[in-house]
Structure formats: C-alpha cells, structure tokens
C-alpha atoms as one frame of an Amber mdcrd trajectory, in Angstrom:
protein
  16.659  -1.827   3.487  14.441  -4.726   2.527  10.804  -3.803   2.069   8.183
  -5.484   4.209   6.734  -7.940   1.718   4.850 -11.034   2.681   3.042 -14.049
   1.397   0.074 -14.552   3.672  -1.665 -17.881   3.099  -5.300 -18.849   3.509
  -4.457 -22.504   4.098  -1.613 -24.154   5.983   1.163 -23.088   3.627   4.542
 -23.146   5.321   6.741 -21.436   2.752   7.299 -20.302  -0.807   8.082 -23.886
  -1.798   4.383 -24.688  -1.385   3.094 -21.969  -3.726   3.358 -24.261  -6.754
  -0.100 -24.724  -8.212  -1.597 -22.091  -5.916  -3.320 -18.785  -6.643  -1.306
 -15.761  -5.489  -2.705 -12.246  -5.418  -0.576  -9.171  -5.992  -1.540  -5.600
  -6.827   1.262  -4.953  -9.303   0.952  -6.323 -12.820   4.419  -7.910 -12.681
   5.241  -9.553  -9.320   8.958  -9.359 -10.042  10.316  -9.920  -6.538   8.282
 -13.059  -5.938   9.226 -14.189  -9.445  12.873 -13.987  -8.339  12.239 -15.771
  -5.056  10.245 -18.678  -6.486  12.948 -20.326  -8.668  15.028 -20.977  -5.536
  12.149 -23.138  -4.334  12.189 -25.266  -7.474   9.158 -23.754  -9.184   8.740
 -21.808 -12.416   6.526 -18.829 -11.515   5.097 -18.208 -14.988   3.948 -21.819
 -15.275   3.465 -23.050 -11.713   1.723 -20.107 -10.014  -1.645 -18.634 -10.898
  -1.167 -14.895 -10.555  -4.197 -12.810  -9.594  -3.203  -9.279 -10.616  -6.352
  -7.634 -11.943  -7.046  -4.661  -9.676 -10.718  -4.802 -10.587 -11.095  -8.057
  -8.634  -9.170  -6.615  -5.634  -6.655  -9.426  -4.876  -6.188  -8.294  -1.264
  -9.912  -8.585  -0.595 -10.068 -11.973  -2.317  -7.337 -13.228  -0.017  -8.924
 -11.768   3.111 -12.154 -13.533   2.137 -10.349 -16.859   1.665 -10.916 -17.011
  -2.090  -7.247 -17.244  -3.118  -4.346 -19.074  -1.469  -1.796 -16.321  -0.875
  -1.156 -12.619  -1.212   2.160 -10.939  -1.918   2.102  -7.461  -0.439   4.099
  -4.339   0.252   3.447  -1.871   3.032   0.827  -0.974   4.101  -0.846  -4.162
   2.768   0.764  -6.605   5.259  -0.168  -4.257   8.100  -3.783  -4.140   6.933
  -4.032  -7.918   6.622  -2.419  -8.380  10.024  -4.978  -6.047  11.587  -7.725
  -8.098   9.944  -6.188 -11.375  11.187  -6.057 -12.641   7.611  -3.537 -15.473
   7.256   0.048 -15.807   8.464   3.320 -14.493   7.101   5.301 -17.228   5.354
   8.037 -15.036   3.864   9.344 -11.558   4.534  12.386  -9.972   2.951  13.191
  -8.087   6.146  13.875 -11.276   8.097  14.332 -14.239   5.749  17.736 -15.064
   4.330  19.206 -14.529   1.833  16.913 -11.592   1.005  17.335  -9.891   4.365
  21.087  -9.488   3.809  20.753  -7.282   0.739  19.175  -4.000  -0.293  15.735
  -4.447  -1.835  15.930  -1.066  -3.588  18.838   0.621  -5.309  19.152   4.016
  -6.964  19.666   4.052 -10.722  20.146   6.843 -13.213  20.378   7.447 -16.925
  24.014   6.953 -17.936  24.248  10.100 -20.062  22.624  12.249 -17.383  24.984
  10.942 -14.718  28.008  11.634 -16.911  26.892  15.138 -17.891  25.553  16.148
 -14.486  27.842  14.491 -11.966  27.382  17.200  -9.324  23.582  17.103  -9.534
  23.651  13.301  -9.374  25.824  13.401  -6.279  23.378  15.799  -4.621  20.439
  13.520  -5.404  22.223  10.468  -3.979  23.194  12.413  -0.867  19.588  13.591
  -0.406  18.323  10.004  -0.634  20.864   8.854   1.944  19.878  11.692   4.277
  16.220  10.770   3.887  17.072   7.165   4.719  18.798   8.279   7.898  15.734
  10.350   8.782  13.502   7.284   8.413  15.785   5.448  10.832  15.972   8.165
  13.492  12.722  10.165  13.261  10.038   7.545  12.689   7.153   9.478  14.243
   7.878  12.612  12.222   8.304  10.679   8.985   5.160   8.622   9.617   3.154
  11.821  10.038   4.603  13.226   6.809   3.717  10.015   4.956   0.100  10.310
   6.075  -0.079  14.061   5.429   1.065  13.443   1.852  -1.504  10.645   1.549
   1.028   7.923   0.820  -0.605   5.903   3.639  -4.098   6.333   4.977  -3.275
   5.377   8.561  -0.560   6.734  10.825  -0.191   3.477  12.788   0.493   1.509
   9.597   3.117   4.053   8.497   4.832   4.008  11.888   4.781   0.221  12.068
   6.399   0.005   8.627   9.151   2.446   9.573   9.874   0.464  12.735  10.031
  -2.842  10.859  12.115  -1.836   7.847  15.831  -1.673   8.809  16.604   1.755
   7.364  19.688   2.000   9.572  21.357  -0.946   7.809  22.340   0.918   4.656
  25.834   1.577   6.001  26.319  -2.135   6.728  24.961  -3.676   3.525  27.211
  -4.010   0.494  25.791  -2.325  -2.616  28.044  -4.205  -5.034  27.247  -7.537
  -3.400  23.541  -6.692  -3.692  23.869  -5.942  -7.401  25.750  -9.213  -7.888
  23.156 -11.207  -5.920  20.169  -9.865  -7.844  21.941 -10.145 -11.190  22.329
 -13.858 -10.475  18.666 -14.169  -9.477  17.518 -12.289 -12.596  19.674 -14.553
 -14.740  18.266 -17.659 -13.048  14.720 -16.429 -13.688  15.502 -15.775 -17.362
  14.810 -12.056 -17.011  18.260 -10.938 -18.217  20.984 -12.426 -20.400  24.051
 -10.576 -19.090  26.042 -12.195 -16.301  26.760 -10.467 -13.010  30.368  -9.581
 -13.891  29.327  -7.634 -16.978  26.578  -5.828 -15.084  28.955  -4.836 -12.277
  31.593  -3.655 -14.757  29.321  -1.795 -17.185  26.309  -0.644 -15.194  27.529
   0.488 -11.773  29.445   3.449 -10.376  30.497   2.772  -6.776  32.998   5.666
  -6.562  30.079   8.057  -7.131  28.225   6.462  -4.212  31.315   6.749  -2.034
  31.722  10.427  -2.922  28.095  11.108  -2.058  28.623   9.695   1.421  31.446
  12.116   2.216
C-alpha cells in the first residue's frame, strides 16, 4: 500500500542519486521517507540536501515556479503538480523497487493498551482492513467521501490517488518482511539503534494481525 510520493524536479534530474547538493521542498517538518531513501543513493540527507520545509514559504509553489530543484509530495500534491505540468516524477514508492514491494504504512498501538484490550484492538485492526478493501473496490464512493470530509479539495485528485495506490495488495505483501526492511533502512540512516531482529521479536504481534483477518 505504498503512498504516491514523488520527487518532481525543475531541472533534468534523473533520480534520487542526483539530489545531492540540491534544494528539496517538502511540507512536513521531517521528510522521513526521503531521508530513508537517500542513503541508498550514497548521500547523507542531513548534510547533502537543502531541505525547504517552512510552510510560510510554500515549498510546493516554490517548486512550481522553478525556484527550488525538487519537491517531495504526498497525495494530492503530485496530482496538483501534474495538472500544472510542473516537473517530472523521478521516484514513486508505488512503482519503484524496493519501496513498491513493501507497505508504506503499518498500524501500531501502545503495548499496554493492546495487552489490556485485545478484543478492542482486534476490532480496530479489522476495521482498518475492511476500509482498505473498500478503497480497492469502491473508489468512486470513497473519493466522494474524502472530498465531503474535506480531506481533498478535488474529487478527481482523490479518485486518481485511489486508482494509483495499490490498496488491493495488502493480502500479498508481507508485514514482517516490511518491518524488517524498514528497520534496516532506519538503522542505516542512524534513526534507530536496535537491529531488525530485536524489533521483530520485541515490537511486533503478527498472531494478532492474523486473528483480525479471520
């Protein structure tokens, strides 16, 4: 269920490997996903990339106006930039390996709550899985709901996002493999100290997920 996230360059950038020394706009204060992706290209994000994160300067507008080199966006930002013919996509987690082979979002819960309220936790997980199935099978209905609740301003952007994000893949992807993959990436980026084996052993509960699916 990788999110549609893209780096859209002003100049002739051909991939993440060329972001070193460039200015990259992002709306969130901590561009964690791109921070994880960049080390695999041989760069150190904190040192080699100039992050433009101040919302007051509107990074998306700066990119559309050609004032910064790239923009890292999440829906509906890529859809808006595409409609404005601003740049080209050089990376997307929905299509580019290895990111496209893993979940980009996973459900987490407070350990004590999960232990004390196992039934409620199971119901929450099951509701999330049902909602995911709905996004895969009822795109028009879900897109309208997204707009009605003002999560997106435009129906066509919401529908395009639902059609592009592979919501139907959640039964095929491996949750444990995803946790292992991102634990390795987080360790590489210096964002965590624990190794993937300890995280899998101490911080995950796959039987609970399996029970929620039944």
